[in-house]
C-alpha positions as a printed Julia matrix, in Angstrom:
417×3 Matrix{Float64}:
  -6.08  -19.35  -38.49
  -8.15  -16.39  -39.63
  -8.39  -13.31  -37.35
  -5.16  -14.2   -35.56
  -4.32  -10.59  -34.69
  -7.82   -9.98  -33.29
  -7.58  -13.0   -30.97
  -4.02  -12.13  -29.85
  -5.03   -8.5   -29.17
  -8.02   -9.55  -27.1
  -5.89  -12.1   -25.24
  -3.33   -9.4   -24.42
  -5.97   -6.99  -23.07
  -7.9    -9.59  -21.12
  -4.7   -11.17  -19.8
  -3.41   -7.78  -18.63
  -6.76   -7.23  -16.87
  -6.54  -10.59  -15.15
  -2.94   -9.95  -14.09
  -4.03   -6.57  -12.74
  -6.64   -8.41  -10.69
  -3.96  -10.78   -9.31
  -1.93   -7.77   -8.22
  -4.91   -5.96   -6.72
  -6.02   -9.04   -4.73
  -3.52  -11.93   -4.47
  -0.34   -9.9    -4.17
  -2.07   -7.46   -1.89
  -3.04  -10.16    0.6
   0.48  -11.62    0.38
   1.88   -8.16    1.33
  -0.91   -7.52    3.85
   0.88   -9.11    6.83
   4.07   -7.09    6.28
   2.21   -3.81    5.81
  -0.38   -4.5     8.51
   2.34   -5.31   11.05
   4.06   -2.03   10.13
   7.29   -3.82    9.27
   7.21   -2.09    5.87
   5.22    0.79    4.48
   2.88    0.63    1.52
   5.48    2.39   -0.63
   8.1    -0.16    0.37
   5.62   -2.95   -0.41
   5.11   -1.51   -3.93
   8.88   -1.35   -4.45
   9.36   -4.93   -3.24
   6.52   -6.13   -5.48
   7.83   -4.2    -8.49
  11.2    -5.92   -8.15
  10.46   -9.43   -6.77
   6.96  -10.13   -8.12
   8.04   -8.98  -11.57
  11.34  -10.85  -11.27
   9.58  -14.04  -10.1
   7.07  -13.82  -12.93
   9.61  -13.24  -15.69
  12.56  -15.31  -14.49
  10.75  -18.28  -12.87
   7.27  -18.18  -14.34
   5.85  -21.48  -15.36
   6.45  -22.49  -19.03
   3.35  -24.72  -19.17
  -0.27  -23.6   -19.19
  -1.21  -24.61  -15.69
  -4.98  -24.4   -16.07
  -4.95  -26.91  -18.96
  -2.11  -29.12  -17.7
  -3.79  -29.52  -14.33
  -6.73  -31.27  -15.97
  -9.61  -28.98  -15.24
 -10.95  -29.3   -18.83
 -10.15  -31.92  -21.43
  -8.42  -30.09  -24.31
  -8.83  -32.89  -26.87
 -12.57  -32.2   -26.95
 -11.74  -28.92  -28.77
  -9.47  -30.52  -31.43
 -12.12  -30.08  -34.11
 -13.25  -26.63  -32.85
 -10.13  -24.79  -31.73
 -11.9   -21.42  -32.03
 -14.21  -22.51  -29.15
 -11.18  -22.95  -26.9
 -10.03  -19.42  -27.79
 -13.49  -17.98  -26.98
 -13.57  -19.98  -23.76
 -10.16  -18.83  -22.54
 -11.07  -15.24  -23.41
 -14.26  -15.62  -21.39
 -12.41  -17.16  -18.46
  -9.84  -14.3   -18.38
 -12.5   -11.56  -18.53
 -14.79  -13.31  -16.04
 -12.0   -13.78  -13.5
 -10.78  -10.25  -13.98
 -14.24   -8.84  -13.36
 -14.72  -10.91  -10.18
 -11.27   -9.89   -8.87
 -12.15   -6.25   -9.52
 -15.36   -6.53   -7.51
 -13.66   -8.49   -4.67
 -10.66   -6.17   -4.54
 -12.91   -3.07   -4.42
 -14.71   -4.56   -1.4
 -11.46   -5.67    0.26
 -12.28   -9.4    -0.04
  -9.09  -11.56   -0.26
 -10.26  -14.27   -2.72
  -8.39  -17.02   -4.6
  -7.34  -16.1    -8.1
  -6.73  -19.79   -8.75
 -10.28  -20.67   -7.82
 -11.59  -17.72   -9.84
  -9.91  -18.89  -13.06
 -10.82  -22.54  -12.38
 -14.47  -21.64  -11.9
 -14.44  -19.61  -15.09
 -12.89  -22.42  -17.1
 -15.43  -24.87  -15.71
 -18.22  -22.46  -16.75
 -17.23  -22.17  -20.43
 -16.41  -25.91  -20.66
 -19.86  -26.88  -19.43
 -21.78  -24.51  -21.65
 -19.69  -25.41  -24.75
 -19.12  -29.17  -24.38
 -21.33  -30.29  -21.52
 -20.59  -31.48  -18.01
 -18.5   -34.41  -19.28
 -15.84  -31.95  -20.52
 -14.88  -31.17  -16.93
 -12.73  -33.46  -14.79
 -14.9   -33.15  -11.69
 -12.56  -35.24   -9.49
  -9.83  -32.6    -9.92
 -12.32  -29.81   -9.21
 -13.43  -31.55   -6.07
  -9.8   -31.98   -5.03
  -9.35  -28.25   -5.38
 -12.42  -27.5    -3.28
 -11.03  -29.6    -0.43
  -8.1   -27.21   -0.18
 -10.58  -24.45    0.86
 -10.92  -26.27    4.14
  -7.58  -28.03    4.54
  -5.1   -25.26    3.75
  -6.47  -22.63    6.17
  -6.75  -25.13    8.99
  -3.22  -26.49    8.52
  -1.78  -22.94    8.25
  -3.78  -21.83   11.25
  -2.46  -24.65   13.4
   1.14  -24.05   12.32
   0.95  -20.29   12.9
  -0.67  -20.86   16.3
   2.23  -23.15   17.31
   4.91  -20.77   15.89
   3.53  -17.7    17.67
   2.99  -19.63   20.95
   6.64  -20.7    20.74
   7.68  -17.07   20.21
   5.57  -16.06   23.21
   7.13  -18.73   25.44
  10.72  -18.28   24.3
  10.79  -14.53   23.87
   7.75  -12.35   24.63
   6.9   -13.8    28.05
  10.51  -13.86   29.21
  12.04  -11.41   31.74
  14.61  -10.25   29.16
  12.73  -10.45   25.83
  15.38   -8.57   23.78
  18.15  -10.94   24.92
  15.93  -13.91   24.08
  15.01  -12.37   20.71
  18.7   -12.0    19.78
  19.16  -15.65   20.74
  16.18  -17.25   19.02
  15.13  -14.98   16.15
  18.07  -16.11   13.95
  16.67  -19.64   14.28
  13.27  -18.36   13.09
  15.11  -16.58   10.25
  16.64  -19.86    9.23
  13.2   -21.48    9.17
  11.74  -18.62    7.12
  14.63  -18.62    4.6
  14.53  -22.39    4.33
  10.76  -22.69    3.83
  10.32  -19.79    1.44
  13.31  -20.86   -0.66
  11.85  -24.33   -0.82
   8.5   -22.89   -1.98
  10.31  -21.14   -4.82
  12.39  -24.14   -5.84
   9.51  -26.58   -5.77
   7.04  -24.31   -7.64
   9.22  -22.18   -9.98
  12.46  -21.97  -11.94
  11.13  -24.01  -14.88
  11.5   -21.09  -17.24
  15.17  -20.92  -16.36
  15.43  -24.58  -17.39
  16.86  -25.27  -13.92
  15.49  -28.54  -12.59
  16.58  -29.63   -9.14
  15.81  -32.9    -7.42
  14.08  -32.81   -4.12
  17.33  -33.51   -2.31
  19.09  -30.68   -4.16
  16.21  -28.34   -3.43
  16.39  -29.13    0.27
  20.19  -28.67    0.3
  19.98  -25.27   -1.43
  17.15  -24.16    0.87
  19.21  -25.16    3.94
  22.27  -23.22    2.7
  20.2   -20.11    1.97
  18.44  -20.45    5.35
  21.77  -20.51    7.16
  22.98  -17.49    5.18
  19.84  -15.49    6.02
  20.19  -16.42    9.67
  23.82  -15.22    9.77
  22.97  -11.95    8.0
  20.03  -11.45   10.28
  22.1   -12.1    13.38
  24.53   -9.38   12.29
  21.79   -6.78   11.86
  20.05   -7.84   15.08
  23.27   -7.35   17.01
  23.33   -3.72   15.87
  19.85   -2.89   17.21
  20.0    -0.68   20.32
  17.41   -0.55   23.01
  14.94    2.28   22.47
  14.0     3.24   26.03
  11.46    5.86   24.93
   9.61    3.51   22.6
   9.75    0.75   25.21
   7.95    2.99   27.7
   5.03    3.26   25.32
   5.14   -0.4    24.24
   7.19   -2.87   26.27
   8.15   -4.97   23.24
   8.97   -2.08   20.85
  12.64   -2.97   20.5
  11.9    -6.7    20.28
   9.43   -6.07   17.5
  12.11   -4.18   15.59
  14.07   -7.44   15.59
  11.13   -9.25   14.04
  10.67   -6.3    11.65
  14.06   -7.08   10.05
  12.86  -10.59    9.42
   9.58   -9.42    7.87
  11.42   -7.47    5.2
  13.27  -10.57    4.06
  10.16  -12.75    4.15
   8.22  -10.15    2.13
  10.87  -10.2    -0.61
  11.03  -13.98   -0.77
   7.27  -14.48   -0.71
   6.85  -11.89   -3.49
   9.31  -13.75   -5.69
   7.74  -17.13   -4.94
   4.24  -15.73   -5.58
   5.19  -14.11   -8.86
   6.86  -17.28  -10.12
   3.81  -19.43   -9.28
   0.57  -17.48   -9.54
   1.37  -15.52  -12.65
   0.29  -18.65  -14.54
  -3.32  -17.86  -13.57
  -3.18  -14.93  -16.0
  -0.59  -15.94  -18.63
  -1.62  -19.59  -18.91
  -4.88  -18.89  -20.76
  -3.14  -16.13  -22.76
  -0.5   -18.63  -23.91
  -3.22  -21.12  -24.86
  -5.06  -18.5   -26.94
  -1.85  -17.31  -28.71
  -0.75  -20.82  -29.52
  -4.14  -21.85  -30.96
  -4.55  -18.57  -32.86
  -1.11  -18.9   -34.47
  -1.23  -22.63  -35.3
  -4.93  -23.52  -35.39
  -4.11  -26.59  -33.35
  -5.02  -27.34  -29.74
  -1.86  -28.39  -27.9
  -1.68  -30.11  -24.54
   1.74  -28.67  -23.63
   2.06  -24.99  -24.37
   5.22  -23.0   -23.8
   4.97  -19.37  -22.62
   6.91  -16.67  -24.54
   8.87  -14.11  -22.57
   6.59  -11.25  -23.68
   3.57  -13.01  -22.1
   5.44  -13.34  -18.8
   6.4    -9.63  -18.96
   2.75   -8.85  -19.61
   1.76  -10.75  -16.5
   4.49   -9.15  -14.39
   3.51   -5.65  -15.42
  -0.16   -6.25  -14.76
   0.57   -7.65  -11.31
   2.66   -4.66  -10.24
   0.14   -2.11  -11.61
  -2.75   -3.91   -9.86
  -1.01   -3.73   -6.5
  -0.08   -0.06   -7.03
  -3.56    1.11   -8.09
  -5.99   -1.04   -6.1
  -4.1    -3.24   -3.63
  -4.72   -0.99   -0.65
  -8.24   -2.33   -0.17
  -7.24   -5.98    0.38
  -4.07   -4.97    2.27
  -6.34   -3.15    4.74
  -8.48   -6.25    5.24
  -5.68   -8.8     5.64
  -3.26   -6.55    7.49
  -5.54   -4.71    9.91
  -9.15   -5.9    10.01
  -8.88   -9.62   10.8
  -6.68   -9.18   13.87
  -4.15   -6.67   15.08
  -0.72   -7.61   13.68
   2.74   -6.82   14.95
   5.98   -7.92   13.19
   6.23  -11.02   15.46
   2.62  -11.99   14.64
   2.97  -11.26   10.97
   6.17  -13.3    10.8
   4.41  -16.3    12.47
   1.6   -16.07    9.89
   3.95  -15.77    6.91
   6.19  -18.62    8.04
   3.13  -20.81    8.62
   1.75  -20.02    5.18
   5.1   -20.79    3.54
   5.36  -24.07    5.46
   1.87  -25.09    4.33
   2.66  -24.27    0.72
   5.8   -26.4     0.9
   3.8   -29.36    2.19
   1.19  -28.83   -0.49
   3.78  -28.58   -3.26
   5.42  -31.83   -2.23
   2.13  -33.71   -2.1
   0.62  -32.2    -5.24
  -2.39  -30.7    -3.51
  -3.79  -27.61   -5.32
  -3.69  -24.83   -2.8
  -4.74  -21.21   -2.46
  -2.13  -18.76   -1.22
  -4.97  -16.49   -0.09
  -6.81  -19.14    1.95
  -3.53  -20.35    3.48
  -2.39  -16.86    4.55
  -5.78  -15.89    6.0
  -5.9   -19.15    7.9
  -2.43  -18.47    9.27
  -3.46  -14.98   10.42
  -6.47  -16.55   12.19
  -4.13  -18.94   13.91
  -2.12  -16.03   15.3
  -5.32  -14.39   16.43
  -6.49  -17.54   18.26
  -3.15  -17.64   20.07
  -4.21  -14.32   21.67
  -7.77  -15.4    22.3
 -10.97  -15.45   20.28
 -11.69  -11.85   21.3
  -8.65  -10.74   19.26
 -10.35  -11.79   16.0
 -12.95   -9.75   14.12
 -15.49  -12.54   13.47
 -17.68  -10.35   11.21
 -14.77   -9.74    8.82
 -13.95  -13.45    8.9
 -17.53  -14.39    7.99
 -17.49  -12.02    5.06
 -14.16  -13.44    3.81
 -15.37  -17.05    4.03
 -18.56  -16.16    2.16
 -16.48  -14.55   -0.62
 -14.45  -17.8    -0.83
 -17.57  -19.9    -1.15
 -19.06  -17.86   -4.01
 -15.83  -17.4    -6.01
 -16.07  -20.57   -8.11
 -19.79  -20.32   -8.94
 -19.62  -16.58   -9.67
 -16.61  -17.13  -11.91
 -18.46  -19.9   -13.72
 -21.64  -17.87  -14.21
 -19.78  -14.81  -15.44
 -17.79  -16.95  -17.85
 -20.97  -18.56  -19.27
 -22.56  -15.16  -19.92
 -19.38  -13.72  -21.49
 -18.8   -16.87  -23.57
 -22.34  -16.65  -24.93
 -21.85  -12.97  -25.88
 -18.42  -13.6   -27.45
 -19.71  -16.35  -29.66
 -22.31  -13.91  -31.05
 -19.98  -10.95  -31.48
 -16.79  -12.58  -32.74
 -16.44  -14.33  -36.13
 -17.29  -18.02  -36.28
């Protein structure tokens, strides 16, 4: 195809911008619970993301263009006009990146998946009409806006209430924490490993059956519980800290757990959500090089590295805004509360992965944080912040679509036809 280098250069720049937006928004809200609960510092969050988000993106990133494979737009409609698909994917990347920039600047945790879906819907409608979009799949995605936060909220409420009953409301909370926290560690290791196995590892050509995935997750969960039990046994009572906050030493026990969950969630997130940026890039590169619209597009290692670099830079340069919202402004988080939210979010993602439901990590985690807040009473939740977040969720798809339509129209005029 003519102008191949131009299209590939634009895809690289726009894809890097989109990956930056994922780091600034999606990764930031995934790290928000750990930072907000003070289990790790922002510097430690950056280090964890640099290693595990990048590792997840490069080692276990999806090798299929998710946004096309999931059936949002019908690729065969562009068989005779492959250049239109290139312009559309460029528009979708730039539109999503712009919206993520605006949302991240304002501290709104929005869904990068919904942003790119809305943008793809926008260019598909303006280029091929409403029949080009598989509306049933889009509707299915919209239902996850409601279902995933509610499910995660209920699970986090139950997990935190169990921690209150078993540990925090007991006469000897530290003794109870040493007894029960390893079990919670097993659950966290099991669930988060299962998230990774069910959603990633395709690039490594490692395909496990559901039974094998559950067996590996169980083994890793037991290993994490044993390691955690060793470190917990070494924690000494801090009498001075306990005078200021009765549960200071107990929260240190949960803090150990939060470090491991932050690492695992970062790897799982990098392996799964990097496709939101690199999927369209892979589609553009494949069409530009071959001139043919393919339904099954492999992703080269350099594109995965591009996504991984963009994600880490986005978190480092702009992630603090969304981290502040998720970690501190919805409700006050401690390591025990942050752990309950993270475990609930991971559990919800596992259920969604096994049923095939398209789910937003952002919506799930925010719902889980709300569940922890409700466990402490409605007064513990900042309802004004929650209203703002929900409004940003509602407008993400239409804003992404409108931006994409405008950019697509401009690109068709400026770029060669």
